[in-house]
N, CA, C, O and the ligand as a Tripos MOL2 file, in Angstrom:
@<TRIPOS>MOLECULE
protein
  265   263    67     0     0
PROTEIN
NO_CHARGES

@<TRIPOS>ATOM
      1 N          14.9830    4.3050  -17.1350 N.3       1 MET1
      2 CA         14.1670    4.3350  -15.9660 C.3       1 MET1
      3 C          14.4060    5.4310  -15.0550 C.2       1 MET1
      4 O          15.4750    5.5070  -14.4500 O.2       1 MET1
      5 N          13.4820    6.2880  -14.9150 N.am      2 SER2
      6 CA         13.7030    7.5560  -14.0990 C.3       2 SER2
      7 C          12.9700    7.5320  -12.7510 C.2       2 SER2
      8 O          13.1910    8.3980  -11.9040 O.2       2 SER2
      9 N          12.1730    6.6230  -12.5780 N.am      3 GLY3
     10 CA         11.3340    6.5660  -11.3800 C.3       3 GLY3
     11 C          12.1580    6.3130  -10.1560 C.2       3 GLY3
     12 O          13.0670    5.4840  -10.1590 O.2       3 GLY3
     13 N          11.8530    6.9940   -9.1630 N.am      4 GLU4
     14 CA         12.4610    6.5800   -7.8950 C.3       4 GLU4
     15 C          11.3920    6.2060   -6.8820 C.2       4 GLU4
     16 O          10.3090    6.7900   -6.8460 O.2       4 GLU4
     17 N          11.7080    5.2610   -6.0960 N.am      5 ALA5
     18 CA         10.7580    4.6950   -5.1600 C.3       5 ALA5
     19 C          10.5400    5.8260   -4.0750 C.2       5 ALA5
     20 O          11.5210    6.3830   -3.5820 O.2       5 ALA5
     21 N           9.3840    6.1260   -3.7430 N.am      6 ILE6
     22 CA          9.1680    6.9530   -2.4210 C.3       6 ILE6
     23 C           8.9910    5.9720   -1.3050 C.2       6 ILE6
     24 O           8.0750    5.1540   -1.3870 O.2       6 ILE6
     25 N           9.7430    5.9840   -0.3280 N.am      7 ILE7
     26 CA          9.7650    5.1840    0.8060 C.3       7 ILE7
     27 C           9.1060    5.8550    2.0170 C.2       7 ILE7
     28 O           9.5960    6.8790    2.4940 O.2       7 ILE7
     29 N           8.0620    5.3190    2.4910 N.am      8 THR8
     30 CA          7.3020    5.8410    3.6490 C.3       8 THR8
     31 C           7.5680    5.1370    4.8850 C.2       8 THR8
     32 O           8.1130    4.0330    4.8810 O.2       8 THR8
     33 N           7.1980    5.7420    5.9670 N.am      9 GLY9
     34 CA          7.2210    5.0680    7.3190 C.3       9 GLY9
     35 C           8.7240    4.9370    7.8100 C.2       9 GLY9
     36 O           9.1440    3.9570    8.4260 O.2       9 GLY9
     37 N           9.4620    6.0150    7.4720 N.am     10 LEU10
     38 CA         10.8590    6.0270    7.8760 C.3      10 LEU10
     39 C          11.0300    6.7520    9.2750 C.2      10 LEU10
     40 O          10.1920    7.5500    9.6940 O.2      10 LEU10
     41 N          12.1450    6.4230    9.9390 N.am     11 THR11
     42 CA         12.4460    7.2230   11.0950 C.3      11 THR11
     43 C          13.0390    8.4660   10.6010 C.2      11 THR11
     44 O          13.2010    8.6070    9.3890 O.2      11 THR11
     45 N          13.4010    9.4410   11.4840 N.am     12 VAL12
     46 CA         14.0020   10.7750   11.1560 C.3      12 VAL12
     47 C          15.3550   10.5190   10.4410 C.2      12 VAL12
     48 O          15.5810   11.0580    9.3580 O.2      12 VAL12
     49 N          16.2550    9.7020   11.0370 N.am     13 PRO13
     50 CA         17.5210    9.4690   10.4990 C.3      13 PRO13
     51 C          17.4580    8.7330    9.1630 C.2      13 PRO13
     52 O          18.2760    9.0080    8.2850 O.2      13 PRO13
     53 N          16.5410    7.8340    8.9830 N.am     14 GLN14
     54 CA         16.3180    7.1670    7.7440 C.3      14 GLN14
     55 C          15.9420    8.0650    6.6720 C.2      14 GLN14
     56 O          16.5030    8.0600    5.5760 O.2      14 GLN14
     57 N          14.9130    8.9010    7.0190 N.am     15 GLY15
     58 CA         14.3340    9.8720    6.0660 C.3      15 GLY15
     59 C          15.4350   10.9720    5.6650 C.2      15 GLY15
     60 O          15.2870   11.6620    4.6570 O.2      15 GLY15
     61 N          16.4560   11.0850    6.4420 N.am     16 ASP16
     62 CA         17.5470   12.0610    6.2930 C.3      16 ASP16
     63 C          18.6910   11.3810    5.4640 C.2      16 ASP16
     64 O          19.6960   12.0060    5.1260 O.2      16 ASP16
     65 N          18.4880   10.1290    5.1730 N.am     17 GLY17
     66 CA         19.6140    9.4640    4.5670 C.3      17 GLY17
     67 C          20.8120    9.0830    5.4050 C.2      17 GLY17
     68 O          21.9230    8.8170    4.9440 O.2      17 GLY17
     69 N          20.4490    9.0840    6.7820 N.am     18 LEU18
     70 CA         21.6460    8.8930    7.6740 C.3      18 LEU18
     71 C          21.5700    7.4380    8.2790 C.2      18 LEU18
     72 O          22.4130    7.0340    9.0790 O.2      18 LEU18
     73 N          20.5880    6.7360    7.8790 N.am     19 ALA19
     74 CA         20.3700    5.3220    8.3810 C.3      19 ALA19
     75 C          19.8360    4.4700    7.3410 C.2      19 ALA19
     76 O          19.1260    4.9500    6.4570 O.2      19 ALA19
     77 N          20.1470    3.1550    7.3840 N.am     20 CYS20
     78 CA         19.4980    2.1570    6.4260 C.3      20 CYS20
     79 C          18.1340    2.0470    6.6180 C.2      20 CYS20
     80 O          17.6570    1.8600    7.7380 O.2      20 CYS20
     81 N          17.4000    2.1600    5.5140 N.am     21 VAL21
     82 CA         15.9250    2.0650    5.5320 C.3      21 VAL21
     83 C          15.4540    0.5580    5.8570 C.2      21 VAL21
     84 O          14.2750    0.3450    6.1400 O.2      21 VAL21
     85 N          16.3190   -0.3930    5.8140 N.am     22 VAL22
     86 CA         15.9790   -1.7480    5.9610 C.3      22 VAL22
     87 C          16.4100   -2.1870    7.4020 C.2      22 VAL22
     88 O          15.5290   -2.6680    8.1160 O.2      22 VAL22
     89 N          17.5750   -2.0760    7.8560 N.am     23 CYS23
     90 CA         17.9640   -2.5530    9.1050 C.3      23 CYS23
     91 C          18.1650   -1.3710   10.1430 C.2      23 CYS23
     92 O          18.3510   -1.6630   11.3240 O.2      23 CYS23
     93 N          18.1360   -0.1460    9.7680 N.am     24 GLY24
     94 CA         18.2160    0.9340   10.6190 C.3      24 GLY24
     95 C          19.6810    1.2780   11.1050 C.2      24 GLY24
     96 O          19.8810    2.0440   12.0480 O.2      24 GLY24
     97 N          20.7150    0.6450   10.3790 N.am     25 ALA25
     98 CA         22.0420    0.9800   10.7550 C.3      25 ALA25
     99 C          22.3430    2.4950   10.6730 C.2      25 ALA25
    100 O          21.9540    3.1400    9.6990 O.2      25 ALA25
    101 N          23.0110    3.0530   11.6530 N.am     26 ASP26
    102 CA         23.3130    4.4470   11.7500 C.3      26 ASP26
    103 C          24.5870    4.6930   10.9660 C.2      26 ASP26
    104 O          25.6790    4.2850   11.3610 O.2      26 ASP26
    105 N          24.4190    5.3540    9.8710 N.am     27 TYR27
    106 CA         25.7130    5.5640    8.9870 C.3      27 TYR27
    107 C          26.5970    6.5660    9.5090 C.2      27 TYR27
    108 O          27.6830    6.7470    8.9590 O.2      27 TYR27
    109 N          26.2230    7.2940   10.5970 N.am     28 LEU28
    110 CA         27.1950    8.1660   11.2370 C.3      28 LEU28
    111 C          28.0360    7.4320   12.2670 C.2      28 LEU28
    112 O          29.0390    7.9340   12.7750 O.2      28 LEU28
    113 N          27.5730    6.2070   12.5500 N.am     29 ARG29
    114 CA         28.2990    5.4610   13.5040 C.3      29 ARG29
    115 C          28.9040    4.1020   12.9680 C.2      29 ARG29
    116 O          29.8990    3.5850   13.4760 O.2      29 ARG29
    117 N          28.2240    3.5780   11.9120 N.am     30 VAL30
    118 CA         28.6460    2.3690   11.3310 C.3      30 VAL30
    119 C          29.1380    2.6230    9.9710 C.2      30 VAL30
    120 O          28.3910    3.1870    9.1710 O.2      30 VAL30
    121 N          30.2800    2.2770    9.6430 N.am     31 ARG31
    122 CA         30.8300    2.4000    8.2930 C.3      31 ARG31
    123 C          30.6050    1.1270    7.5140 C.2      31 ARG31
    124 O          31.3240    0.1310    7.5840 O.2      31 ARG31
    125 N          29.4780    1.2720    6.7300 N.am     32 VAL32
    126 CA         28.9990    0.1710    5.8130 C.3      32 VAL32
    127 C          28.7060    0.7160    4.5150 C.2      32 VAL32
    128 O          28.1730    1.8200    4.3970 O.2      32 VAL32
    129 N          29.0240    0.0020    3.5400 N.am     33 PRO33
    130 CA         28.7170    0.5320    2.1800 C.3      33 PRO33
    131 C          27.2400    0.4480    1.9760 C.2      33 PRO33
    132 O          26.5710   -0.5330    2.2980 O.2      33 PRO33
    133 N          26.7160    1.6570    1.3590 N.am     34 HIS34
    134 CA         25.2390    1.7420    1.2280 C.3      34 HIS34
    135 C          24.9420    2.3690   -0.0820 C.2      34 HIS34
    136 O          25.7950    3.0570   -0.6420 O.2      34 HIS34
    137 N          23.7600    2.1610   -0.6010 N.am     35 VAL35
    138 CA         23.3870    2.6800   -1.8310 C.3      35 VAL35
    139 C          22.0190    3.3760   -1.8660 C.2      35 VAL35
    140 O          21.1470    3.0430   -1.0630 O.2      35 VAL35
    141 N          21.8390    4.2140   -2.6640 N.am     36 PRO36
    142 CA         20.5300    5.0030   -2.7100 C.3      36 PRO36
    143 C          19.4110    3.9810   -3.2030 C.2      36 PRO36
    144 O          19.5260    3.2720   -4.2040 O.2      36 PRO36
    145 N          18.3870    4.0100   -2.4080 N.am     37 VAL37
    146 CA         17.1430    3.1110   -2.7710 C.3      37 VAL37
    147 C          15.8560    3.7990   -3.0980 C.2      37 VAL37
    148 O          14.8100    3.1860   -3.3120 O.2      37 VAL37
    149 N          15.9840    5.1570   -3.1300 N.am     38 GLY38
    150 CA         14.8780    5.9270   -3.3500 C.3      38 GLY38
    151 C          14.8200    7.3070   -2.4730 C.2      38 GLY38
    152 O          15.8320    7.8070   -1.9820 O.2      38 GLY38
    153 N          13.5960    7.8240   -2.3480 N.am     39 ARG39
    154 CA         13.5070    9.0240   -1.6290 C.3      39 ARG39
    155 C          12.5550    8.9490   -0.5490 C.2      39 ARG39
    156 O          11.6930    8.0710   -0.5910 O.2      39 ARG39
    157 N          12.6020    9.7390    0.3880 N.am     40 SER40
    158 CA         11.6760    9.8290    1.4570 C.3      40 SER40
    159 C          10.4500   10.6890    0.9650 C.2      40 SER40
    160 O          10.4750   11.2600   -0.1250 O.2      40 SER40
    161 N           9.4250   10.7480    1.7850 N.am     41 VAL41
    162 CA          8.3260   11.4990    1.3810 C.3      41 VAL41
    163 C           8.6560   13.0110    1.2770 C.2      41 VAL41
    164 O           7.9610   13.7300    0.5580 O.2      41 VAL41
    165 N           9.6690   13.4930    1.9590 N.am     42 THR42
    166 CA         10.2410   14.8640    1.8130 C.3      42 THR42
    167 C          11.0830   15.0990    0.7550 C.2      42 THR42
    168 O          11.4760   16.2450    0.5410 O.2      42 THR42
    169 N          11.4670   14.0380   -0.0430 N.am     43 GLY43
    170 CA         12.3820   14.2900   -1.2060 C.3      43 GLY43
    171 C          13.8400   14.0490   -0.9340 C.2      43 GLY43
    172 O          14.6590   14.1870   -1.8430 O.2      43 GLY43
    173 N          14.1990   13.6920    0.2820 N.am     44 SER44
    174 CA         15.5780   13.4190    0.6290 C.3      44 SER44
    175 C          15.9540   11.9970    0.0810 C.2      44 SER44
    176 O          15.1430   11.0710    0.0980 O.2      44 SER44
    177 N          17.1370   11.8860   -0.3690 N.am     45 GLN45
    178 CA         17.4810   10.4620   -0.8870 C.3      45 GLN45
    179 C          17.7620    9.7270    0.3910 C.2      45 GLN45
    180 O          18.2280   10.2080    1.4230 O.2      45 GLN45
    181 N          17.3990    8.4570    0.1560 N.am     46 VAL46
    182 CA         17.4870    7.5010    1.3970 C.3      46 VAL46
    183 C          18.2420    6.3060    0.9040 C.2      46 VAL46
    184 O          18.2920    6.0650   -0.3020 O.2      46 VAL46
    185 N          18.8330    5.5490    1.7970 N.am     47 PHE47
    186 CA         19.8830    4.5840    1.5160 C.3      47 PHE47
    187 C          19.5310    3.2680    2.2200 C.2      47 PHE47
    188 O          18.7330    3.2060    3.1550 O.2      47 PHE47
    189 N          20.1750    2.2390    1.7100 N.am     48 ALA48
    190 CA         20.1780    0.8640    2.3590 C.3      48 ALA48
    191 C          21.6120    0.2380    2.2730 C.2      48 ALA48
    192 O          22.3100    0.4690    1.2850 O.2      48 ALA48
    193 N          22.0320   -0.5090    3.2420 N.am     49 CYS49
    194 CA         23.2780   -1.1990    3.1060 C.3      49 CYS49
    195 C          23.3280   -2.1110    1.8450 C.2      49 CYS49
    196 O          22.3080   -2.6550    1.4190 O.2      49 CYS49
    197 N          24.4770   -2.2520    1.2970 N.am     50 VAL50
    198 CA         24.4740   -3.1540    0.1680 C.3      50 VAL50
    199 C          24.1510   -4.5240    0.5620 C.2      50 VAL50
    200 O          23.6980   -5.3260   -0.2550 O.2      50 VAL50
    201 N          24.3800   -4.8320    1.8410 N.am     51 GLY51
    202 CA         23.9740   -6.3240    2.2250 C.3      51 GLY51
    203 C          22.5400   -6.3980    2.4880 C.2      51 GLY51
    204 O          22.0200   -7.5140    2.4730 O.2      51 GLY51
    205 N          21.8140   -5.3470    2.7330 N.am     52 CYS52
    206 CA         20.3780   -5.3770    2.9930 C.3      52 CYS52
    207 C          19.5330   -5.5390    1.7890 C.2      52 CYS52
    208 O          18.5780   -6.3150    1.7610 O.2      52 CYS52
    209 N          19.9010   -4.7890    0.7830 N.am     53 ARG53
    210 CA         19.1180   -4.7280   -0.4550 C.3      53 ARG53
    211 C          20.1580   -4.9390   -1.6340 C.2      53 ARG53
    212 O          21.0940   -4.1490   -1.7560 O.2      53 ARG53
    213 N          20.0100   -5.8900   -2.4050 N.am     54 ARG54
    214 CA         20.9380   -6.2010   -3.4410 C.3      54 ARG54
    215 C          20.1360   -6.0610   -4.7680 C.2      54 ARG54
    216 O          20.0280   -4.9800   -5.3470 O.2      54 ARG54
    217 N          19.6240   -7.1300   -5.1800 N.am     55 ASP55
    218 CA         18.8540   -7.0790   -6.4310 C.3      55 ASP55
    219 C          17.7380   -6.0380   -6.3220 C.2      55 ASP55
    220 O          17.5210   -5.2480   -7.2410 O.2      55 ASP55
    221 N          17.0730   -6.0480   -5.2520 N.am     56 ASP56
    222 CA         15.9680   -5.1330   -5.0480 C.3      56 ASP56
    223 C          16.4010   -3.6280   -5.2590 C.2      56 ASP56
    224 O          15.6420   -2.8550   -5.8440 O.2      56 ASP56
    225 N          17.6390   -3.2180   -4.7720 N.am     57 VAL57
    226 CA         18.1410   -2.0320   -4.8220 C.3      57 VAL57
    227 C          18.4760   -1.6920   -6.2010 C.2      57 VAL57
    228 O          18.1420   -0.6020   -6.6660 O.2      57 VAL57
    229 N          19.1940   -2.6650   -6.9650 N.am     58 ARG58
    230 CA         19.5390   -2.4070   -8.3310 C.3      58 ARG58
    231 C          18.1960   -2.0250   -9.1080 C.2      58 ARG58
    232 O          18.2120   -1.0630   -9.8760 O.2      58 ARG58
    233 N          17.1860   -2.6780   -8.9390 N.am     59 ARG59
    234 CA         15.9920   -2.3850   -9.5970 C.3      59 ARG59
    235 C          15.4570   -0.9150   -9.2490 C.2      59 ARG59
    236 O          15.1560   -0.0370  -10.0570 O.2      59 ARG59
    237 N          15.4130   -0.8590   -7.8590 N.am     60 ALA60
    238 CA         14.7570    0.4430   -7.3000 C.3      60 ALA60
    239 C          15.5900    1.6680   -7.7110 C.2      60 ALA60
    240 O          15.0290    2.7450   -7.9110 O.2      60 ALA60
    241 N          16.9590    1.5180   -7.8440 N.am     61 ALA61
    242 CA         17.8060    2.6480   -7.9770 C.3      61 ALA61
    243 C          18.1710    2.6760   -9.4900 C.2      61 ALA61
    244 O          19.1060    3.3980   -9.8350 O.2      61 ALA61
    245 N          17.5030    1.9450  -10.4120 N.am     62 GLY62
    246 CA         17.7280    2.1510  -11.7630 C.3      62 GLY62
    247 C          19.1100    1.6910  -12.2520 C.2      62 GLY62
    248 O          19.5320    2.1370  -13.3190 O.2      62 GLY62
    249 N          19.8020    0.8670  -11.5660 N.am     63 GLY63
    250 CA         21.1390    0.3400  -11.9310 C.3      63 GLY63
    251 C          22.3390    1.1380  -11.3590 C.2      63 GLY63
    252 O          23.4790    1.0330  -11.8120 O.2      63 GLY63
    253 N          22.0020    1.9170  -10.3620 N.am     64 VAL64
    254 CA         23.1230    2.7710   -9.8340 C.3      64 VAL64
    255 C          24.0920    1.8290   -8.9160 C.2      64 VAL64
    256 O          25.3020    2.0380   -8.8340 O.2      64 VAL64
    257 N          23.5110    0.9070   -8.3260 N.am     65 LEU65
    258 CA         24.3370   -0.0120   -7.5620 C.3      65 LEU65
    259 C          25.5150   -0.7530   -8.3130 C.2      65 LEU65
    260 O          25.3980   -1.3670   -9.3730 O.2      65 LEU65
    261 N          26.6810   -0.5830   -7.5660 N.am     66 ARG66
    262 CA         27.7550   -1.3560   -8.0680 C.3      66 ARG66
    263 C          28.3200   -2.3370   -7.0730 C.2      66 ARG66
    264 O          29.2580   -3.0680   -7.3910 O.2      66 ARG66
    265 ZN         21.0470   -2.1570    6.4610 Zn       67 ZN67
@<TRIPOS>BOND
     1     1     2 1
     2     2     3 1
     3     3     4 2
     4     3     5 am
     5     5     6 1
     6     6     7 1
     7     7     8 2
     8     7     9 am
     9     9    10 1
    10    10    11 1
    11    11    12 2
    12    11    13 am
    13    13    14 1
    14    14    15 1
    15    15    16 2
    16    15    17 am
    17    17    18 1
    18    18    19 1
    19    19    20 2
    20    19    21 am
    21    21    22 1
    22    22    23 1
    23    23    24 2
    24    23    25 am
    25    25    26 1
    26    26    27 1
    27    27    28 2
    28    27    29 am
    29    29    30 1
    30    30    31 1
    31    31    32 2
    32    31    33 am
    33    33    34 1
    34    34    35 1
    35    35    36 2
    36    35    37 am
    37    37    38 1
    38    38    39 1
    39    39    40 2
    40    39    41 am
    41    41    42 1
    42    42    43 1
    43    43    44 2
    44    43    45 am
    45    45    46 1
    46    46    47 1
    47    47    48 2
    48    47    49 am
    49    49    50 1
    50    50    51 1
    51    51    52 2
    52    51    53 am
    53    53    54 1
    54    54    55 1
    55    55    56 2
    56    55    57 am
    57    57    58 1
    58    58    59 1
    59    59    60 2
    60    59    61 am
    61    61    62 1
    62    62    63 1
    63    63    64 2
    64    63    65 am
    65    65    66 1
    66    66    67 1
    67    67    68 2
    68    67    69 am
    69    69    70 1
    70    70    71 1
    71    71    72 2
    72    71    73 am
    73    73    74 1
    74    74    75 1
    75    75    76 2
    76    75    77 am
    77    77    78 1
    78    78    79 1
    79    79    80 2
    80    79    81 am
    81    81    82 1
    82    82    83 1
    83    83    84 2
    84    83    85 am
    85    85    86 1
    86    86    87 1
    87    87    88 2
    88    87    89 am
    89    89    90 1
    90    90    91 1
    91    91    92 2
    92    91    93 am
    93    93    94 1
    94    94    95 1
    95    95    96 2
    96    95    97 am
    97    97    98 1
    98    98    99 1
    99    99   100 2
   100    99   101 am
   101   101   102 1
   102   102   103 1
   103   103   104 2
   104   103   105 am
   105   105   106 1
   106   106   107 1
   107   107   108 2
   108   107   109 am
   109   109   110 1
   110   110   111 1
   111   111   112 2
   112   111   113 am
   113   113   114 1
   114   114   115 1
   115   115   116 2
   116   115   117 am
   117   117   118 1
   118   118   119 1
   119   119   120 2
   120   119   121 am
   121   121   122 1
   122   122   123 1
   123   123   124 2
   124   123   125 am
   125   125   126 1
   126   126   127 1
   127   127   128 2
   128   127   129 am
   129   129   130 1
   130   130   131 1
   131   131   132 2
   132   131   133 am
   133   133   134 1
   134   134   135 1
   135   135   136 2
   136   135   137 am
   137   137   138 1
   138   138   139 1
   139   139   140 2
   140   139   141 am
   141   141   142 1
   142   142   143 1
   143   143   144 2
   144   143   145 am
   145   145   146 1
   146   146   147 1
   147   147   148 2
   148   147   149 am
   149   149   150 1
   150   150   151 1
   151   151   152 2
   152   151   153 am
   153   153   154 1
   154   154   155 1
   155   155   156 2
   156   155   157 am
   157   157   158 1
   158   158   159 1
   159   159   160 2
   160   159   161 am
   161   161   162 1
   162   162   163 1
   163   163   164 2
   164   163   165 am
   165   165   166 1
   166   166   167 1
   167   167   168 2
   168   167   169 am
   169   169   170 1
   170   170   171 1
   171   171   172 2
   172   171   173 am
   173   173   174 1
   174   174   175 1
   175   175   176 2
   176   175   177 am
   177   177   178 1
   178   178   179 1
   179   179   180 2
   180   179   181 am
   181   181   182 1
   182   182   183 1
   183   183   184 2
   184   183   185 am
   185   185   186 1
   186   186   187 1
   187   187   188 2
   188   187   189 am
   189   189   190 1
   190   190   191 1
   191   191   192 2
   192   191   193 am
   193   193   194 1
   194   194   195 1
   195   195   196 2
   196   195   197 am
   197   197   198 1
   198   198   199 1
   199   199   200 2
   200   199   201 am
   201   201   202 1
   202   202   203 1
   203   203   204 2
   204   203   205 am
   205   205   206 1
   206   206   207 1
   207   207   208 2
   208   207   209 am
   209   209   210 1
   210   210   211 1
   211   211   212 2
   212   211   213 am
   213   213   214 1
   214   214   215 1
   215   215   216 2
   216   215   217 am
   217   217   218 1
   218   218   219 1
   219   219   220 2
   220   219   221 am
   221   221   222 1
   222   222   223 1
   223   223   224 2
   224   223   225 am
   225   225   226 1
   226   226   227 1
   227   227   228 2
   228   227   229 am
   229   229   230 1
   230   230   231 1
   231   231   232 2
   232   231   233 am
   233   233   234 1
   234   234   235 1
   235   235   236 2
   236   235   237 am
   237   237   238 1
   238   238   239 1
   239   239   240 2
   240   239   241 am
   241   241   242 1
   242   242   243 1
   243   243   244 2
   244   243   245 am
   245   245   246 1
   246   246   247 1
   247   247   248 2
   248   247   249 am
   249   249   250 1
   250   250   251 1
   251   251   252 2
   252   251   253 am
   253   253   254 1
   254   254   255 1
   255   255   256 2
   256   255   257 am
   257   257   258 1
   258   258   259 1
   259   259   260 2
   260   259   261 am
   261   261   262 1
   262   262   263 1
   263   263   264 2
@<TRIPOS>SUBSTRUCTURE
     1 MET1         2 RESIDUE 1 A MET
     2 SER2         6 RESIDUE 1 A SER
     3 GLY3        10 RESIDUE 1 A GLY
     4 GLU4        14 RESIDUE 1 A GLU
     5 ALA5        18 RESIDUE 1 A ALA
     6 ILE6        22 RESIDUE 1 A ILE
     7 ILE7        26 RESIDUE 1 A ILE
     8 THR8        30 RESIDUE 1 A THR
     9 GLY9        34 RESIDUE 1 A GLY
    10 LEU10       38 RESIDUE 1 A LEU
    11 THR11       42 RESIDUE 1 A THR
    12 VAL12       46 RESIDUE 1 A VAL
    13 PRO13       50 RESIDUE 1 A PRO
    14 GLN14       54 RESIDUE 1 A GLN
    15 GLY15       58 RESIDUE 1 A GLY
    16 ASP16       62 RESIDUE 1 A ASP
    17 GLY17       66 RESIDUE 1 A GLY
    18 LEU18       70 RESIDUE 1 A LEU
    19 ALA19       74 RESIDUE 1 A ALA
    20 CYS20       78 RESIDUE 1 A CYS
    21 VAL21       82 RESIDUE 1 A VAL
    22 VAL22       86 RESIDUE 1 A VAL
    23 CYS23       90 RESIDUE 1 A CYS
    24 GLY24       94 RESIDUE 1 A GLY
    25 ALA25       98 RESIDUE 1 A ALA
    26 ASP26      102 RESIDUE 1 A ASP
    27 TYR27      106 RESIDUE 1 A TYR
    28 LEU28      110 RESIDUE 1 A LEU
    29 ARG29      114 RESIDUE 1 A ARG
    30 VAL30      118 RESIDUE 1 A VAL
    31 ARG31      122 RESIDUE 1 A ARG
    32 VAL32      126 RESIDUE 1 A VAL
    33 PRO33      130 RESIDUE 1 A PRO
    34 HIS34      134 RESIDUE 1 A HIS
    35 VAL35      138 RESIDUE 1 A VAL
    36 PRO36      142 RESIDUE 1 A PRO
    37 VAL37      146 RESIDUE 1 A VAL
    38 GLY38      150 RESIDUE 1 A GLY
    39 ARG39      154 RESIDUE 1 A ARG
    40 SER40      158 RESIDUE 1 A SER
    41 VAL41      162 RESIDUE 1 A VAL
    42 THR42      166 RESIDUE 1 A THR
    43 GLY43      170 RESIDUE 1 A GLY
    44 SER44      174 RESIDUE 1 A SER
    45 GLN45      178 RESIDUE 1 A GLN
    46 VAL46      182 RESIDUE 1 A VAL
    47 PHE47      186 RESIDUE 1 A PHE
    48 ALA48      190 RESIDUE 1 A ALA
    49 CYS49      194 RESIDUE 1 A CYS
    50 VAL50      198 RESIDUE 1 A VAL
    51 GLY51      202 RESIDUE 1 A GLY
    52 CYS52      206 RESIDUE 1 A CYS
    53 ARG53      210 RESIDUE 1 A ARG
    54 ARG54      214 RESIDUE 1 A ARG
    55 ASP55      218 RESIDUE 1 A ASP
    56 ASP56      222 RESIDUE 1 A ASP
    57 VAL57      226 RESIDUE 1 A VAL
    58 ARG58      230 RESIDUE 1 A ARG
    59 ARG59      234 RESIDUE 1 A ARG
    60 ALA60      238 RESIDUE 1 A ALA
    61 ALA61      242 RESIDUE 1 A ALA
    62 GLY62      246 RESIDUE 1 A GLY
    63 GLY63      250 RESIDUE 1 A GLY
    64 VAL64      254 RESIDUE 1 A VAL
    65 LEU65      258 RESIDUE 1 A LEU
    66 ARG66      262 RESIDUE 1 A ARG
    67 ZN67       265 GROUP 0 **** ****
């Protein structure tokens, strides 16, 4: 599976991969494990906290989540 989800409607930090796309946690301020969940419309990799997206992330990320 090579497809990556394109996630739209993100804030700037979310789109830059600096904040959770689900809860908006600021990864520059909050140390929380996070996993790639797809890409923004600009092609940047975006992330969600492991607690925010679990099985959904595993599917979206093609099994990258551990
Ligand atoms: Zn989150």
